[in-house]
C-alpha positions as CSV (number, residue, x, y, z in Angstrom):
1,X,109.3,86.9,93.5
2,X,109.2,84.8,96.8
3,X,112.0,82.6,95.5
4,X,114.1,85.6,94.6
5,X,113.7,87.0,98.0
6,X,114.4,83.7,99.6
7,X,117.6,83.5,97.6
8,X,118.6,86.9,99.0
9,X,118.0,85.4,102.5
10,X,114.9,87.4,103.2
11,X,113.1,86.2,106.3
12,X,109.6,84.9,106.9
13,X,108.5,88.4,107.9
14,X,109.4,89.8,104.5
15,X,107.9,86.9,102.6
16,X,104.7,87.2,104.7
17,X,104.5,90.8,103.7
18,X,104.1,89.8,100.0
19,X,100.5,88.9,100.8
20,X,99.6,92.6,100.4
21,X,101.1,92.6,96.9
22,X,99.0,89.6,95.8
23,X,95.9,91.7,95.2
24,X,97.9,93.7,92.5
25,X,98.7,90.5,90.5
26,X,96.4,91.3,87.6
27,X,97.6,94.9,87.0
28,X,101.2,93.8,87.3
29,X,100.6,91.0,84.8
30,X,98.9,93.4,82.4
31,X,101.8,96.0,82.7
32,X,104.3,93.2,82.2
33,X,102.5,91.8,79.2
34,X,102.3,95.3,77.6
35,X,106.0,95.9,78.2
36,X,107.0,92.6,76.7
37,X,104.8,93.2,73.7
38,X,106.4,96.6,73.2
39,X,109.9,95.0,73.5
40,X,109.0,92.4,70.8
41,X,107.6,95.2,68.6
42,X,110.8,97.3,69.0
43,X,113.0,94.3,68.3
44,X,111.0,93.2,65.3
45,X,110.8,96.6,63.7
46,X,114.5,97.3,64.0
47,X,115.9,97.2,60.5
48,X,119.4,96.1,59.8
49,X,121.6,99.1,58.9
50,X,123.6,98.9,55.7
51,X,127.2,99.9,56.3
52,X,129.1,102.0,53.8
53,X,132.3,100.4,52.5
54,X,135.2,100.9,54.9
55,X,133.1,102.2,57.8
56,X,132.0,100.3,60.9
57,X,128.4,100.1,62.1
58,X,127.4,100.1,65.7
59,X,124.6,97.5,65.3
60,X,124.4,95.9,61.8
61,X,121.7,93.4,62.9
62,X,119.2,92.6,65.6
63,X,120.7,91.7,68.9
64,X,120.7,88.0,69.8
65,X,121.0,88.9,73.5
66,X,117.8,91.0,73.2
67,X,116.1,88.0,71.6
68,X,117.1,85.7,74.4
69,X,115.9,88.1,77.0
70,X,112.6,88.6,75.3
71,X,112.1,84.8,75.0
72,X,112.9,84.4,78.7
73,X,110.6,87.2,79.7
74,X,107.8,85.8,77.5
75,X,108.2,82.3,79.0
76,X,108.2,83.7,82.6
77,X,105.2,85.9,81.9
78,X,103.3,83.0,80.4
79,X,104.1,80.9,83.4
80,X,103.0,83.6,85.8
81,X,99.8,84.3,84.0
82,X,98.9,80.6,83.9
83,X,100.1,79.7,87.4
84,X,96.5,79.1,88.5
85,X,96.4,76.1,86.2
86,X,100.0,74.9,86.8
87,X,99.9,75.0,90.6
88,X,97.1,72.4,91.1
89,X,98.7,70.0,88.6
90,X,102.1,70.3,90.4
91,X,100.5,69.8,93.8
92,X,98.7,66.7,92.5
93,X,101.9,65.4,91.0
94,X,104.0,65.8,94.2
95,X,101.3,64.6,96.6
96,X,100.9,61.4,94.7
97,X,104.6,60.5,95.3
């Protein structure tokens, strides 16, 4: 979130205000995880529709774009949830240079 705001040219005052949101990290992670799990369930349970001869179908198979978005969301969610373990390793890596 801070990188996204910085990309939008948000100033230090806006980025400093994110400290208030930090205490809501766990509920946000939980809600995000449940939403992603629901998305995977909806994608997995979607059955391909058999089309009658000569007719067109709106969505004959599962969407590859939805699969790509679910994979990106899952990777991002996993990184956010495990950031407490990733951050010290990155700091150690960059300080040793």
